[in-house]
C-alpha positions as MATLAB code, in Angstrom:
seq = 'XXXXXXXXXXXXXXXXXXXXXXXXXXXXXXXXXXXXXXXXXXXXXXXXXXXXXXXXXXXXXXXXXXXXXXXXXXXXXXXXXXXXXXXXXXXXXXXXXXXXXXXXXXXXXXXXXXXXXXXXXXXXXXXXXXXXXXXXXXXXXXXXXXXXXXXXXXXXXXXXXXXXXXXXXXXXXXXXXXXXXXXXXXXXXXXXXXXXXXXXXXXXXXXXXXXXXXXXXXXXXXXXXXXXXXXXXXXXXXXXXXXXXXXXXXXXXXXXXXXXXXXXXXXXXXXXXXXXXXXXXXXXXXXXXXXXXXXXXXXXXXXXXXXXXXXXXXXXXXXXXXXX';
ca = [
     108.166  139.604   80.485;
     108.118  137.363   83.570;
     111.185  137.641   85.784;
     113.094  134.820   87.495;
     111.232  135.454   90.746;
     107.911  135.178   88.958;
     108.907  131.877   87.296;
     109.920  130.416   90.640;
     106.683  131.574   92.206;
     104.700  130.152   89.329;
     106.482  126.810   89.516;
     105.965  126.652   93.246;
     102.295  127.406   92.740;
     101.960  124.609   90.198;
     103.764  122.241   92.527;
     101.507  123.102   95.423;
      98.479  122.720   93.182;
      99.686  119.280   92.088;
     100.220  118.208   95.684;
      96.784  119.514   96.609;
      95.169  117.572   93.776;
      97.051  114.409   94.834;
      96.000  114.838   98.454;
      92.411  115.465   97.404;
      92.409  112.361   95.235;
      93.831  110.274   98.048;
      91.322  111.733  100.511;
      88.524  110.820   98.105;
      89.651  107.190   97.827;
      87.689  105.103   97.179;
      85.303  106.916   94.872;
      84.217  103.934   92.765;
      83.601  100.181   93.235;
      86.508   97.930   94.209;
      87.483   94.569   92.691;
      88.590   91.509   94.623;
      90.077   88.970   92.205;
      89.855   85.302   93.235;
      91.777   82.777   91.125;
      89.425   79.894   91.930;
      85.838   78.946   91.008;
      82.827   80.047   93.072;
      81.909   77.929   96.082;
      85.376   77.056   97.427;
      86.996   78.302  100.633;
      88.837   81.177   98.885;
      85.662   82.425   97.218;
      83.605   82.049  100.392;
      86.023   84.006  102.551;
      86.490   86.743   99.952;
      82.741   87.293   99.808;
      82.302   87.241  103.583;
      85.134   89.738  104.126;
      84.062   91.929  101.193;
      80.556   92.163  102.654;
      82.078   93.583  105.837;
      84.615   95.926  104.212;
      82.445   97.423  101.480;
      80.019   99.366  103.696;
      82.838  100.799  105.805;
      84.718  101.900  102.687;
      81.550  103.355  101.234;
      81.774  101.341   97.991;
      80.709   97.987   96.632;
      83.404   95.315   96.586;
      82.886   93.122   93.536;
      84.362   89.621   93.882;
      85.526   88.359   90.466;
      86.333   84.673   90.014;
      89.095   84.194   87.447;
      90.071   80.520   87.729;
      92.802   78.994   85.640;
      96.304   77.534   85.832;
      96.986   77.625   89.554;
      95.517   81.147   89.783;
      98.197   82.389   87.350;
      95.576   84.160   85.201;
      94.116   86.011   88.182;
      97.574   86.921   89.465;
      98.540   88.379   86.089;
      95.391   90.506   85.995;
      96.161   92.057   89.368;
      99.912   92.409   88.722;
      99.090   94.518   85.648;
      96.370   96.568   87.312;
      97.034  100.174   88.398;
      98.571  100.439   91.868;
      95.727  102.574   93.153;
      94.021  100.340   95.726;
      91.023   99.505   93.549;
      92.140   95.968   92.606;
      92.794   93.381   95.331;
      94.237   89.861   94.998;
      93.124   86.889   97.065;
      96.467   85.180   97.733;
      97.587   81.875   99.204;
     100.575   79.514   99.432;
     100.427   78.736   95.732;
     100.161   82.244   94.375;
     102.842   83.893   96.509;
     105.170   81.052   97.487;
     104.898   77.927   95.310;
     104.341   79.215   91.777;
     107.803   80.702   91.178;
     109.262   77.247   91.853;
     106.531   75.344   89.973;
     106.615   77.332   86.717;
     109.634   78.103   84.553;
     107.817   81.120   83.108;
     105.310   83.209   85.039;
     103.619   86.354   83.720;
     104.004   87.878   87.163;
     106.634   87.946   89.918;
     104.963   87.746   93.338;
     108.044   89.080   95.096;
     108.154   92.155   92.864;
     104.527   92.726   91.798;
     102.567   92.221   95.027;
     102.659   93.604   98.532;
     100.631   92.348  101.462;
      97.557   93.936  102.991;
      96.278   91.411  105.475;
      95.953   87.855  106.662;
      92.867   85.655  106.406;
      94.039   82.580  108.253;
      96.086   79.413  108.509;
      94.265   76.159  107.791;
      95.703   73.299  109.906;
      96.391   70.073  108.005;
      95.493   66.628  109.389;
      96.661   63.146  108.394;
      93.582   60.915  108.553;
      92.693   57.245  108.018;
      89.463   55.243  108.106;
      88.159   54.494  111.625;
      88.602   50.737  111.108;
      92.178   51.043  109.858;
      94.564   48.892  111.940;
      96.916   51.883  112.103;
      96.007   53.625  115.340;
      98.491   56.488  115.428;
     101.282   58.165  113.443;
     103.911   55.868  114.953;
     101.901   52.924  113.629;
     101.692   54.499  110.159;
     105.435   55.088  110.165;
     106.144   51.507  111.189;
     103.675   50.036  108.659;
     105.188   52.108  105.843;
     108.480   50.260  106.243;
     106.722   47.099  105.063;
     104.338   48.631  102.516;
     104.189   52.276  101.501;
     100.565   53.461  101.888;
      98.887   55.633   99.290;
      97.956   59.130  100.402;
      95.427   61.395   98.771;
      95.469   65.194   98.531;
      93.343   67.801   96.727;
      95.936   68.309   93.950;
      99.551   68.074   92.871;
     101.550   70.882   94.525;
      98.718   71.727   96.928;
      99.741   72.669  100.464;
      98.561   69.192  101.474;
     100.829   67.439   98.957;
     103.903   69.493   99.766;
     103.261   69.192  103.508;
     103.240   65.393  103.259;
     106.446   65.434  101.229;
     108.035   67.517  104.013;
     106.718   65.008  106.565;
     108.219   62.132  104.574;
     111.617   63.796  104.545;
     111.626   64.679  108.225;
     110.177   61.448  109.642;
     111.264   58.703  107.241;
     107.680   57.896  106.283;
     107.232   56.102  102.958;
     104.015   56.942  101.072;
     102.834   57.224   97.474;
     100.942   60.312   96.353;
      97.512   60.079   94.698;
      96.253   63.533   93.626;
      92.533   64.294   93.374;
      90.440   67.158   92.099;
      89.665   68.679   95.463;
      89.607   67.572   99.078;
      86.058   66.182   99.109;
      86.909   63.767   96.291;
      89.949   62.520   98.212;
      87.866   62.002  101.352;
      85.194   60.046   99.495;
      87.840   57.756   98.026;
      89.301   57.254  101.493;
      85.919   56.194  102.837;
      85.468   53.885   99.852;
      88.763   52.180  100.580;
      90.496   53.311   97.393;
      93.281   55.238   99.139;
      94.918   54.511  102.503;
      95.519   57.978  103.966;
      94.404   61.530  103.216;
      95.967   64.867  104.100;
      93.063   67.225  104.614;
      92.665   70.814  105.796;
      90.504   71.778  108.717;
      87.867   73.512  106.570;
      87.084   70.315  104.661;
      88.070   67.711  107.207;
      86.372   68.993  110.360;
      82.945   67.384  109.716;
      84.570   64.021  108.955;
      86.747   64.085  112.073;
      84.001   65.418  114.321;
      81.514   62.762  113.196;
      83.991   59.913  113.556;
      84.000   59.050  109.871;
      87.804   59.271  109.891;
      90.492   59.019  112.546;
      93.035   61.880  112.726;
      96.519   60.548  113.433;
      98.147   63.963  113.822;
      97.925   67.624  112.892;
     100.810   69.511  111.280;
     100.265   72.829  113.063;
     102.484   74.375  115.733;
      99.909   73.747  118.476;
      96.990   71.365  118.848;
      93.708   72.249  117.249;
      91.167   73.861  119.574;
      88.520   71.701  117.901;
      90.396   68.438  118.369;
      92.735   68.830  121.356;
      93.279   65.067  121.636;
      94.976   64.948  118.214;
      98.752   65.358  118.696;
     100.913   67.626  116.586;
     103.891   66.094  114.818;
     106.048   68.181  117.140;
     104.362   66.484  120.096;
     105.535   63.211  118.532;
     109.109   64.397  118.162;
     109.060   65.378  114.462;
     109.889   68.912  113.329;
     107.318   69.228  110.554;
     104.945   72.192  110.518;
     102.739   73.085  107.564;
      99.499   74.925  106.833;
      97.330   76.074  104.035;
      96.911   79.827  104.298;
      95.183   82.781  102.648;
      95.506   86.542  102.624;
      95.047   89.675  100.568;
      97.645   91.557   98.488;
      97.613   94.549   96.156;
      99.948   95.688   93.356;
     103.300   96.998   94.563;
     103.319  100.796   94.538;
      99.848  101.153   96.022;
      99.978  104.261   98.257;
     100.915  103.484  101.843;
      97.876  105.317  103.322;
      95.565  103.229  101.091;
      97.220   99.984  102.203;
      96.950  101.119  105.826;
      93.221  101.807  105.439;
      92.625   98.460  103.731;
      94.585   96.662  106.447;
      92.599   98.423  109.192;
      89.258   97.512  107.624;
      90.360   93.954  106.922;
      91.326   93.400  110.569;
      88.010   94.916  111.621;
      86.182   92.498  109.315;
      88.198   89.448  110.388;
      87.581   90.147  114.068;
      83.847   90.798  113.630;
      81.624   88.332  115.494;
      80.420   86.721  112.258;
      83.894   86.064  110.842;
      85.429   85.128  114.206;
      82.683   82.556  114.739;
      83.176   81.140  111.237;
      86.937   80.803  111.785;
      86.429   79.133  115.157;
      83.861   76.671  113.764;
      86.321   75.583  111.070;
      89.391   75.532  113.302;
      91.178   78.223  111.234;
      93.943   80.150  112.999;
      93.880   83.943  112.624;
      96.377   86.644  113.599;
      95.710   90.399  113.053;
      98.974   90.906  111.216;
      99.981   94.280  109.803;
     101.020   94.452  106.133;
     104.678   94.271  107.198;
     104.035   91.214  109.370;
     102.165   89.455  106.560;
     105.022   90.186  104.154;
     107.535   88.799  106.670;
     105.437   85.624  107.077;
     105.410   85.123  103.290;
     109.196   85.550  103.142;
     109.581   82.837  105.798;
     107.326   80.523  103.808;
     109.316   81.154  100.627;
     112.525   80.079  102.359;
     111.009   76.719  103.347;
     108.890   75.669  100.398;
     110.597   76.925   97.243;
     113.789   74.910   97.867;
     111.700   71.804   98.668;
     109.673   72.121   95.442;
     112.823   72.523   93.368;
     114.458   69.589   95.129;
     111.415   67.405   94.467;
     111.503   68.409   90.811;
     107.788   69.269   90.617;
     106.932   71.407   87.564;
     103.498   72.388   86.322;
     104.483   73.879   82.963;
     106.785   71.215   81.550;
];
């Protein structure tokens, strides 16, 4: 018969064995391929950056990183897949304004809660947004656009309803008094082509898509909505330079399911920063005018919370819904 002391010793032994197994499992992470879920089709900016970063992180983690494109419904499908995945560090989510900030205000029913189901790993970058017109447009600057809009509201194109571009322009309208009518397109390139064809007056475009058009003089940038002027186009004023408090970006990052072990998140964050600051990625960001900061997971989460406080009330006030 085992005495009380023997039971305690046995229980302690089991506990120590369990801790040892847990520590060994954590030390072995990752011991199989990793998945990076992207809620958009192949070929876009999100897909391109996921693949570039994955190619840097995989060898250092000692495993393949498989990028899976799961487009559909504002990346809701992809978000649900990751939200329901085990919180073990093997499933990553490519996140952006829409997935983490906009969707809770755009949909009455979501199969995931970004505030509860995801936690940040790292930042990919902020994409400055430009307001552009055709080079031969009589409007020469933002003040001219504002003045002209009092006589006739121009049409403005964006890549989609509830895109960062659309919501940014609605913020600009509220904070400057600009009048303008939204014309949504299926992607930024389509909006730019219609601008050049004379079918829309103005386009709000991100730096990744708009840079070649601005650089080659095919469009004139009236302003940029970032906090500071673009390094690529230092002659283009910010709205703050012009006396208007309107700042907006498109942005991307990486998150994992809430509950993922802290040491795993820390390792992912370390490798992500290493990848983002590699010569190849740094050069790509600079060429496209994308702003990067090596934020920790806590800093990225704090940034998202700040974004939520600005954009969710605006979306609700505008009455934009994508599931009604």
